[in-house]
Residue, then its C-alpha position, 0 to 999 in steps of 0.5 A: x389965451x395966450x400960452x395958458x392951457x386948461x388940465x382935467x387930472x387924471x384919477x386918484x389911484x384907489x390902492x398902493x402897488x403892493x394892493x392896500x386900499x387908500x383914504x381919500x386922505x392919503x391919496x397923493x394927487x396925480x401929476x398928469x392929466x389931459x389938455x381940455x384945452x389952450x391958446x393960441x401962444x405967445x406974442x414975443x416981438x411981434x411974433x407969435x409962437x405957438x403952443x407945444x401941447x394941442x388939444x386932447x395931449x395927456x401931459x406931465x406936471x410939478x405937483x403944484x403946478x396951476x391954480x384948481x377952479x371949477x367948471x362944470x361940475x369938474x375940478x380943473x388946473x388952468x396952468x401955463x405951458x411953461x409948466x409942462x415938463x413932458x407930453x405923454 
């Protein structure tokens, strides 16, 4: 709805840059993901402001952006389009 998007996080790195295998506890959640769905935009003063992101875009977002939910066995994020830092 409105200016919200659903994002699937990218896979977590299993090895460090130096080749060390990381345990699940030491892996950082990626700040990158793919947009699975998005709303039409936000109405402001009766005018629709369209979304800048679209389904299929790969985006960057802050570490604690959005709310994690379980959907069809996957963990996804629901966040506002204002949380998006960049479209890759």
